[in-house]
C-alpha positions as CSV (number, residue, x, y, z in Angstrom):
1,M,11.7,-206.6,100.4
2,R,9.5,-203.5,100.7
3,K,5.9,-203.9,99.6
4,S,6.2,-201.4,96.8
5,M,9.2,-203.3,95.3
6,K,8.7,-205.7,92.4
7,S,10.4,-209.0,92.3
8,L,13.0,-209.6,89.6
9,T,14.4,-212.7,88.0
10,R,18.2,-212.8,87.5
11,K,17.6,-212.4,83.7
12,E,15.5,-209.3,84.3
13,E,18.1,-207.9,86.6
14,I,20.9,-208.3,84.1
15,I,18.8,-206.9,81.3
16,M,18.0,-203.8,83.4
17,L,21.7,-203.4,84.2
18,S,22.5,-203.6,80.5
19,I,19.9,-200.9,79.8
20,L,21.6,-198.6,82.4
21,H,25.0,-199.4,80.8
22,L,23.9,-198.8,77.2
23,K,22.0,-195.5,78.1
24,E,20.5,-194.0,74.9
25,N,21.7,-197.1,72.9
26,A,19.6,-199.5,74.9
27,Y,17.6,-201.2,72.1
28,L,16.9,-204.9,71.7
29,V,19.9,-205.9,69.5
30,A,22.3,-203.8,71.5
31,I,21.1,-205.3,74.7
32,V,21.5,-208.8,73.3
33,D,25.0,-208.0,72.0
34,H,26.0,-206.5,75.4
35,L,24.7,-209.5,77.3
36,S,26.4,-212.0,74.9
37,Q,29.7,-210.1,75.4
38,T,29.3,-209.8,79.2
39,T,28.3,-213.4,79.8
40,E,30.5,-214.9,77.1
41,K,27.4,-216.9,76.0
42,K,25.2,-216.5,73.0
43,V,22.0,-214.7,74.0
44,S,18.9,-215.0,71.7
45,L,16.6,-212.1,70.8
46,T,13.6,-214.0,72.2
47,S,15.3,-214.6,75.6
48,V,15.6,-210.8,76.0
49,H,12.5,-209.6,74.2
50,L,10.1,-211.5,76.5
51,P,11.6,-210.2,79.7
52,L,11.6,-206.7,78.2
53,N,7.9,-206.9,77.7
54,R,7.4,-208.2,81.2
55,L,9.5,-205.4,82.7
56,E,7.6,-202.8,80.7
57,K,4.3,-204.2,81.8
58,N,5.4,-204.0,85.4
59,E,6.5,-200.4,84.9
60,L,10.1,-201.1,85.7
61,I,11.3,-199.9,82.3
62,Q,9.7,-197.8,79.6
63,S,10.3,-197.4,75.9
64,E,10.1,-194.9,73.1
65,F,10.9,-195.0,69.5
66,G,14.1,-193.3,68.3
67,E,14.8,-191.7,65.0
68,A,14.5,-193.7,61.8
69,T,17.8,-194.6,60.2
70,A,18.8,-195.6,56.7
71,V,20.8,-198.5,58.2
72,R,17.5,-200.0,59.4
73,G,15.7,-199.3,56.2
74,G,13.9,-196.4,57.7
75,R,12.6,-198.3,60.7
76,R,12.9,-196.8,64.2
77,K,14.6,-198.4,67.1
78,K,12.7,-199.0,70.3
79,I,14.9,-197.5,73.1
80,Y,14.5,-198.7,76.7
81,T,15.1,-196.7,79.9
82,I,14.7,-197.6,83.5
83,T,11.8,-196.0,85.4
84,K,12.1,-194.6,89.0
85,L,10.4,-197.8,90.3
86,G,12.8,-199.9,88.2
87,F,15.9,-198.1,89.6
88,E,14.6,-198.5,93.2
89,T,13.9,-202.1,92.6
90,L,17.5,-202.7,91.3
91,E,18.9,-200.9,94.3
92,E,16.8,-203.1,96.7
93,H,18.0,-206.2,94.9
94,K,21.6,-205.1,95.1
95,R,21.2,-204.3,98.9
96,I,19.8,-207.8,99.5
97,S,22.4,-209.5,97.3
98,D,25.3,-207.6,99.0
99,L,24.0,-208.7,102.5
100,L,23.8,-212.3,101.3
101,W,27.2,-212.3,99.7
102,K,28.7,-210.7,102.8
103,N,27.3,-213.5,104.9
104,Y,28.5,-216.1,102.4
105,L,32.0,-214.8,102.5
106,K,32.2,-215.6,106.2
107,Y,32.2,-219.3,105.5
108,S,34.9,-221.4,103.8
109,S,34.0,-223.0,100.5
110,P,32.5,-226.5,100.7
111,K,34.8,-229.4,100.5
112,D,34.6,-231.7,97.4
């Protein structure tokens, strides 16, 4: 990995990919719902909220508050977006993963 690239956990990677998928609707509850649907497992708010804070601290994502809505009692949603460094980090992780999977596919599956 290049020196400027940050390391990502698998959870951070799928959260960032969810942010890219959700675009302007990438707020905490929408991310949780998207991950729950995609993984077909219940995902908790805390299990997403903590990595979001870490990703933002590491400057891989950024956030800003959206408009207040009546549905949320006048509260504003915190919308997340991927930074340039975050996108470059995702691309690097994909490159490495693709290389590893390519090599993996050369071998037959293990025998039970």
